[in-house]
Structure formats: C-alpha cells, structure tokens
Biopython code that builds the backbone (N, CA, C, O; Angstrom):
import numpy as np
from Bio.PDB.StructureBuilder import StructureBuilder

atoms = [
    (1, "MET", "N", (-27.924, -11.538, 6.980)),
    (1, "MET", "CA", (-27.729, -9.964, 6.293)),
    (1, "MET", "C", (-26.152, -10.733, 5.692)),
    (1, "MET", "O", (-26.154, -11.320, 4.609)),
    (2, "LEU", "N", (-24.929, -10.636, 6.507)),
    (2, "LEU", "CA", (-23.911, -11.299, 5.583)),
    (2, "LEU", "C", (-23.776, -12.999, 5.811)),
    (2, "LEU", "O", (-23.918, -13.570, 6.892)),
    (3, "ARG", "N", (-23.494, -13.580, 4.626)),
    (3, "ARG", "CA", (-23.325, -14.817, 4.195)),
    (3, "ARG", "C", (-22.115, -15.168, 3.681)),
    (3, "ARG", "O", (-21.603, -14.564, 2.740)),
    (4, "LEU", "N", (-21.516, -16.301, 4.347)),
    (4, "LEU", "CA", (-20.333, -16.712, 3.429)),
    (4, "LEU", "C", (-21.261, -18.469, 3.146)),
    (4, "LEU", "O", (-21.943, -19.162, 3.902)),
    (5, "GLU", "N", (-20.841, -18.627, 1.740)),
    (5, "GLU", "CA", (-21.251, -20.050, 1.606)),
    (5, "GLU", "C", (-20.345, -20.851, 0.574)),
    (5, "GLU", "O", (-20.375, -20.724, -0.650)),
    (6, "GLY", "N", (-19.375, -21.865, 1.458)),
    (6, "GLY", "CA", (-18.508, -22.698, 0.714)),
    (6, "GLY", "C", (-17.332, -21.821, 0.314)),
    (6, "GLY", "O", (-16.897, -21.876, -0.837)),
    (7, "LEU", "N", (-16.797, -21.002, 1.243)),
    (7, "LEU", "CA", (-15.953, -19.792, 1.089)),
    (7, "LEU", "C", (-14.722, -20.503, 0.835)),
    (7, "LEU", "O", (-14.602, -21.446, 1.617)),
    (8, "GLU", "N", (-13.844, -20.396, 0.089)),
    (8, "GLU", "CA", (-12.418, -21.280, 0.037)),
    (8, "GLU", "C", (-11.582, -19.822, -0.551)),
    (8, "GLU", "O", (-12.039, -18.966, -1.309)),
    (9, "ALA", "N", (-10.392, -19.873, 0.001)),
    (9, "ALA", "CA", (-9.275, -18.966, -0.234)),
    (9, "ALA", "C", (-7.652, -19.652, -0.138)),
    (9, "ALA", "O", (-7.230, -20.716, 0.316)),
    (10, "ALA", "N", (-7.072, -18.610, -0.728)),
    (10, "ALA", "CA", (-5.373, -19.457, -0.939)),
    (10, "ALA", "C", (-4.548, -18.175, -0.868)),
    (10, "ALA", "O", (-4.991, -17.060, -1.145)),
    (11, "TYR", "N", (-3.235, -18.460, -0.449)),
    (11, "TYR", "CA", (-2.471, -17.545, -0.734)),
    (11, "TYR", "C", (-1.351, -18.619, -1.629)),
    (11, "TYR", "O", (-0.912, -19.704, -1.247)),
    (12, "GLY", "N", (-1.043, -17.814, -3.088)),
    (12, "GLY", "CA", (-0.824, -18.348, -3.739)),
    (12, "GLY", "C", (-1.125, -20.007, -4.002)),
    (12, "GLY", "O", (-2.124, -20.280, -4.668)),
    (13, "VAL", "N", (-0.327, -21.045, -3.519)),
    (13, "VAL", "CA", (-0.684, -22.459, -4.063)),
    (13, "VAL", "C", (-1.342, -22.972, -3.012)),
    (13, "VAL", "O", (-2.217, -23.838, -3.024)),
    (14, "SER", "N", (-0.643, -22.103, -1.640)),
    (14, "SER", "CA", (-1.140, -22.770, -0.242)),
    (14, "SER", "C", (-2.651, -22.506, 0.134)),
    (14, "SER", "O", (-2.982, -21.581, 0.876)),
    (15, "GLN", "N", (-3.538, -23.392, -0.437)),
    (15, "GLN", "CA", (-4.986, -23.334, 0.308)),
    (15, "GLN", "C", (-5.116, -23.222, 1.872)),
    (15, "GLN", "O", (-4.732, -24.100, 2.645)),
    (16, "VAL", "N", (-5.680, -22.082, 2.230)),
    (16, "VAL", "CA", (-6.110, -21.852, 3.812)),
    (16, "VAL", "C", (-7.380, -21.911, 4.573)),
    (16, "VAL", "O", (-7.550, -22.135, 5.771)),
    (17, "LEU", "N", (-8.297, -21.650, 3.569)),
    (17, "LEU", "CA", (-9.700, -21.721, 3.829)),
    (17, "LEU", "C", (-10.473, -22.855, 2.617)),
    (17, "LEU", "O", (-10.333, -22.990, 1.401)),
    (18, "PHE", "N", (-11.514, -23.693, 3.882)),
    (18, "PHE", "CA", (-11.716, -24.978, 2.953)),
    (18, "PHE", "C", (-13.143, -24.832, 3.079)),
    (18, "PHE", "O", (-13.551, -25.503, 4.027)),
    (19, "GLY", "N", (-13.998, -24.244, 2.513)),
    (19, "GLY", "CA", (-15.567, -24.675, 2.274)),
    (19, "GLY", "C", (-16.205, -23.752, 3.687)),
    (19, "GLY", "O", (-17.231, -24.206, 4.194)),
    (20, "ILE", "N", (-15.562, -22.414, 4.328)),
    (20, "ILE", "CA", (-16.362, -21.912, 5.394)),
    (20, "ILE", "C", (-17.852, -21.675, 4.874)),
    (20, "ILE", "O", (-18.006, -21.417, 3.680)),
    (21, "THR", "N", (-18.846, -21.746, 5.640)),
    (21, "THR", "CA", (-20.176, -21.491, 5.612)),
    (21, "THR", "C", (-20.909, -20.817, 6.841)),
    (21, "THR", "O", (-21.257, -21.406, 7.864)),
    (22, "LEU", "N", (-21.072, -19.544, 6.569)),
    (22, "LEU", "CA", (-21.281, -18.644, 8.048)),
    (22, "LEU", "C", (-22.390, -17.610, 8.123)),
    (22, "LEU", "O", (-22.257, -16.754, 7.248)),
    (23, "GLY", "N", (-23.180, -17.479, 8.711)),
    (23, "GLY", "CA", (-24.206, -16.562, 8.196)),
    (23, "GLY", "C", (-24.283, -15.581, 9.814)),
    (23, "GLY", "O", (-24.098, -15.914, 10.984)),
    (24, "VAL", "N", (-24.645, -14.269, 9.153)),
    (24, "VAL", "CA", (-24.976, -13.207, 10.649)),
    (24, "VAL", "C", (-25.965, -12.223, 10.206)),
    (24, "VAL", "O", (-25.831, -11.233, 9.487)),
    (25, "ASP", "N", (-27.043, -12.742, 10.828)),
    (25, "ASP", "CA", (-28.151, -11.860, 10.980)),
    (25, "ASP", "C", (-27.937, -10.168, 11.289)),
    (25, "ASP", "O", (-26.952, -9.551, 11.694)),
    (26, "PHE", "N", (-28.876, -9.862, 11.031)),
    (26, "PHE", "CA", (-29.274, -8.042, 11.330)),
    (26, "PHE", "C", (-29.344, -8.161, 13.217)),
    (26, "PHE", "O", (-30.183, -8.761, 13.890)),
    (27, "GLY", "N", (-28.468, -7.574, 13.560)),
    (27, "GLY", "CA", (-28.475, -7.547, 15.213)),
    (27, "GLY", "C", (-27.813, -8.366, 15.841)),
    (27, "GLY", "O", (-27.830, -8.298, 17.070)),
    (28, "GLN", "N", (-27.052, -9.360, 15.193)),
    (28, "GLN", "CA", (-26.628, -10.323, 15.537)),
    (28, "GLN", "C", (-24.914, -9.976, 15.913)),
    (28, "GLN", "O", (-24.352, -9.466, 14.944)),
    (29, "MET", "N", (-24.152, -10.135, 16.942)),
    (29, "MET", "CA", (-22.967, -9.877, 16.877)),
    (29, "MET", "C", (-22.133, -11.347, 17.313)),
    (29, "MET", "O", (-22.581, -12.069, 18.204)),
    (30, "VAL", "N", (-20.815, -11.695, 16.530)),
    (30, "VAL", "CA", (-20.363, -12.679, 16.318)),
    (30, "VAL", "C", (-18.841, -12.543, 16.322)),
    (30, "VAL", "O", (-18.378, -11.498, 15.866)),
    (31, "THR", "N", (-17.829, -13.685, 16.887)),
    (31, "THR", "CA", (-16.217, -13.626, 17.019)),
    (31, "THR", "C", (-16.104, -14.871, 16.549)),
    (31, "THR", "O", (-16.925, -15.746, 16.823)),
    (32, "LEU", "N", (-14.916, -15.085, 15.687)),
    (32, "LEU", "CA", (-14.175, -15.913, 15.131)),
    (32, "LEU", "C", (-13.137, -16.362, 16.471)),
    (32, "LEU", "O", (-12.488, -15.482, 17.035)),
    (33, "LEU", "N", (-13.071, -17.440, 16.803)),
    (33, "LEU", "CA", (-11.966, -18.017, 17.730)),
    (33, "LEU", "C", (-11.614, -19.348, 16.981)),
    (33, "LEU", "O", (-12.259, -20.072, 16.223)),
    (34, "GLY", "N", (-9.952, -19.405, 17.640)),
    (34, "GLY", "CA", (-9.376, -20.448, 17.077)),
    (34, "GLY", "C", (-7.979, -19.960, 17.668)),
    (34, "GLY", "O", (-7.612, -18.856, 18.069)),
    (35, "ARG", "N", (-7.216, -21.422, 17.558)),
    (35, "ARG", "CA", (-5.812, -20.727, 17.667)),
    (35, "ARG", "C", (-4.787, -20.521, 16.551)),
    (35, "ARG", "O", (-5.126, -20.885, 15.426)),
    (36, "ASN", "N", (-3.773, -20.070, 16.694)),
    (36, "ASN", "CA", (-2.939, -19.440, 15.689)),
    (36, "ASN", "C", (-3.137, -20.549, 14.614)),
    (36, "ASN", "O", (-3.114, -21.772, 14.754)),
    (37, "GLY", "N", (-3.342, -19.780, 13.485)),
    (37, "GLY", "CA", (-3.098, -20.631, 11.932)),
    (37, "GLY", "C", (-4.501, -21.231, 11.259)),
    (37, "GLY", "O", (-4.644, -21.905, 10.239)),
    (38, "MET", "N", (-5.381, -20.784, 12.114)),
    (38, "MET", "CA", (-6.842, -21.447, 11.816)),
    (38, "MET", "C", (-7.531, -20.681, 10.827)),
    (38, "MET", "O", (-8.571, -21.201, 10.421)),
    (39, "GLY", "N", (-7.235, -19.646, 10.367)),
    (39, "GLY", "CA", (-7.814, -18.947, 9.312)),
    (39, "GLY", "C", (-8.824, -17.903, 9.714)),
    (39, "GLY", "O", (-9.832, -17.950, 9.009)),
    (40, "LYS", "N", (-8.841, -16.973, 10.647)),
    (40, "LYS", "CA", (-9.564, -16.208, 10.988)),
    (40, "LYS", "C", (-9.394, -14.850, 10.667)),
    (40, "LYS", "O", (-10.364, -14.106, 10.517)),
    (41, "THR", "N", (-7.839, -14.349, 10.514)),
    (41, "THR", "CA", (-7.714, -13.277, 9.824)),
    (41, "THR", "C", (-7.907, -13.569, 8.154)),
    (41, "THR", "O", (-8.356, -12.727, 7.375)),
    (42, "THR", "N", (-7.493, -14.869, 7.792)),
    (42, "THR", "CA", (-7.974, -14.949, 6.139)),
    (42, "THR", "C", (-9.404, -14.745, 6.061)),
    (42, "THR", "O", (-9.781, -14.026, 5.135)),
    (43, "THR", "N", (-10.345, -15.260, 6.893)),
    (43, "THR", "CA", (-11.794, -15.283, 6.236)),
    (43, "THR", "C", (-12.252, -13.573, 6.559)),
    (43, "THR", "O", (-13.075, -13.062, 5.800)),
    (44, "VAL", "N", (-11.829, -12.977, 7.397)),
    (44, "VAL", "CA", (-12.162, -11.760, 7.508)),
    (44, "VAL", "C", (-11.339, -11.006, 6.115)),
    (44, "VAL", "O", (-11.847, -10.050, 5.529)),
    (45, "ARG", "N", (-10.252, -11.496, 5.788)),
    (45, "ARG", "CA", (-9.918, -10.565, 4.559)),
    (45, "ARG", "C", (-10.489, -10.912, 3.247)),
    (45, "ARG", "O", (-10.666, -10.029, 2.409)),
    (46, "ALA", "N", (-10.810, -12.233, 2.998)),
    (46, "ALA", "CA", (-11.870, -12.778, 2.462)),
    (46, "ALA", "C", (-13.023, -12.000, 2.083)),
    (46, "ALA", "O", (-13.322, -11.619, 0.951)),
    (47, "VAL", "N", (-13.568, -11.830, 3.056)),
    (47, "VAL", "CA", (-15.124, -11.470, 3.164)),
    (47, "VAL", "C", (-14.858, -9.625, 2.884)),
    (47, "VAL", "O", (-15.846, -8.966, 2.560)),
    (48, "MET", "N", (-13.480, -8.911, 3.040)),
    (48, "MET", "CA", (-13.422, -7.355, 2.576)),
    (48, "MET", "C", (-12.878, -7.524, 1.431)),
    (48, "MET", "O", (-12.799, -6.464, 0.811)),
    (49, "GLY", "N", (-12.413, -8.541, 0.813)),
    (49, "GLY", "CA", (-11.884, -8.664, -0.520)),
    (49, "GLY", "C", (-10.307, -8.125, -1.047)),
    (49, "GLY", "O", (-9.920, -7.744, -2.151)),
    (50, "ILE", "N", (-9.656, -8.270, 0.170)),
    (50, "ILE", "CA", (-8.436, -8.216, 0.534)),
    (50, "ILE", "C", (-7.783, -9.608, -0.316)),
    (50, "ILE", "O", (-7.154, -9.621, -1.374)),
    (51, "VAL", "N", (-8.160, -10.667, 0.508)),
    (51, "VAL", "CA", (-7.725, -12.050, -0.250)),
    (51, "VAL", "C", (-8.835, -12.318, -1.230)),
    (51, "VAL", "O", (-10.035, -12.110, -1.047)),
    (52, "PRO", "N", (-8.077, -12.958, -2.615)),
    (52, "PRO", "CA", (-9.206, -13.207, -3.633)),
    (52, "PRO", "C", (-10.038, -14.707, -3.140)),
    (52, "PRO", "O", (-9.453, -15.605, -2.533)),
    (53, "VAL", "N", (-11.203, -14.750, -3.455)),
    (53, "VAL", "CA", (-12.108, -16.112, -2.767)),
    (53, "VAL", "C", (-11.785, -16.883, -4.085)),
    (53, "VAL", "O", (-11.928, -16.339, -5.180)),
    (54, "ARG", "N", (-11.381, -18.069, -3.958)),
    (54, "ARG", "CA", (-11.365, -19.083, -5.115)),
    (54, "ARG", "C", (-12.476, -19.864, -5.119)),
    (54, "ARG", "O", (-12.573, -20.651, -6.061)),
    (55, "ALA", "N", (-13.178, -19.849, -4.457)),
    (55, "ALA", "CA", (-14.706, -20.887, -4.522)),
    (55, "ALA", "C", (-15.469, -20.326, -3.669)),
    (55, "ALA", "O", (-14.922, -19.625, -2.818)),
    (56, "GLY", "N", (-17.107, -20.489, -3.649)),
    (56, "GLY", "CA", (-17.946, -19.832, -2.691)),
    (56, "GLY", "C", (-18.740, -18.715, -3.046)),
    (56, "GLY", "O", (-19.134, -18.562, -4.203)),
    (57, "ARG", "N", (-19.034, -17.831, -2.024)),
    (57, "ARG", "CA", (-19.535, -16.951, -2.348)),
    (57, "ARG", "C", (-19.899, -16.051, -0.726)),
    (57, "ARG", "O", (-20.091, -16.551, 0.382)),
    (58, "VAL", "N", (-19.891, -14.547, -1.149)),
    (58, "VAL", "CA", (-19.870, -13.821, 0.009)),
    (58, "VAL", "C", (-21.001, -12.922, -0.364)),
    (58, "VAL", "O", (-20.836, -12.326, -1.428)),
    (59, "SER", "N", (-22.143, -12.687, 0.295)),
    (59, "SER", "CA", (-23.193, -11.801, 0.242)),
    (59, "SER", "C", (-23.633, -10.813, 1.517)),
    (59, "SER", "O", (-23.489, -10.988, 2.727)),
    (60, "PHE", "N", (-24.033, -10.064, 1.013)),
    (60, "PHE", "CA", (-24.316, -8.917, 2.233)),
    (60, "PHE", "C", (-25.383, -8.150, 1.988)),
    (60, "PHE", "O", (-25.278, -7.130, 1.307)),
    (61, "ASP", "N", (-26.555, -8.559, 2.523)),
    (61, "ASP", "CA", (-27.744, -7.641, 2.471)),
    (61, "ASP", "C", (-28.394, -8.605, 1.109)),
    (61, "ASP", "O", (-29.438, -8.170, 0.622)),
    (62, "GLY", "N", (-28.037, -9.379, 0.740)),
    (62, "GLY", "CA", (-28.691, -10.216, -0.262)),
    (62, "GLY", "C", (-28.128, -10.154, -1.813)),
    (62, "GLY", "O", (-28.386, -10.752, -2.858)),
    (63, "ARG", "N", (-27.265, -9.161, -1.421)),
    (63, "ARG", "CA", (-26.106, -8.999, -2.850)),
    (63, "ARG", "C", (-24.915, -9.541, -2.856)),
    (63, "ARG", "O", (-24.278, -9.513, -1.803)),
    (64, "GLY", "N", (-24.340, -10.152, -4.025)),
    (64, "GLY", "CA", (-23.156, -10.497, -4.052)),
    (64, "GLY", "C", (-21.991, -9.627, -3.788)),
    (64, "GLY", "O", (-22.172, -8.457, -4.123)),
    (65, "CYS", "N", (-20.755, -9.925, -3.233)),
    (65, "CYS", "CA", (-19.739, -8.914, -3.266)),
    (65, "CYS", "C", (-18.627, -9.660, -4.072)),
    (65, "CYS", "O", (-17.559, -9.099, -4.315)),
]
sb = StructureBuilder()
sb.init_structure("model")
sb.init_model(0)
sb.init_chain("A")
sb.init_seg("    ")
for serial, (resi, resn, name, xyz) in enumerate(atoms, 1):
    if name == "N":
        sb.init_residue(resn, " ", resi, " ")
    sb.init_atom(name, np.array(xyz, "f"), 0.0, 1.0, " ", f" {name:<3s}", serial, name[0])
structure = sb.get_structure()
C-alpha cells in the first residue's frame, strides 16, 4: 500500500535521509524507532510532501506521490 524506494531528503545542503526503502501493506501497523537525529520525523515529513524528496520514490496504493 505505502512504498518508499531509495528515499533521500535534505534540509538545504545537509542530507539527512540516505536511501530509505520501506513497505507497508494493507492492514499492517508499523512504527519508526530510533534515537534523536535518526530521521524519523524527516521520513514522515517526506512522505507527506512537507520536505522535498531529492531522490527515490514515494507511492501509495500503486500511485506515485
């Protein structure tokens, strides 16, 4: 249902996501875990379109976002 493939994002010249690949199928529940500064919030913001994606692809239900 939700697919991230090679997702990369940055704030200005500071790259913070490096090639995230993740899949969440219908009916699944997932969480992002990690210490401070690991990119959890940036990943969610990139999926939502708040942070521009530099490389990779976000798709939902087979449609690119």
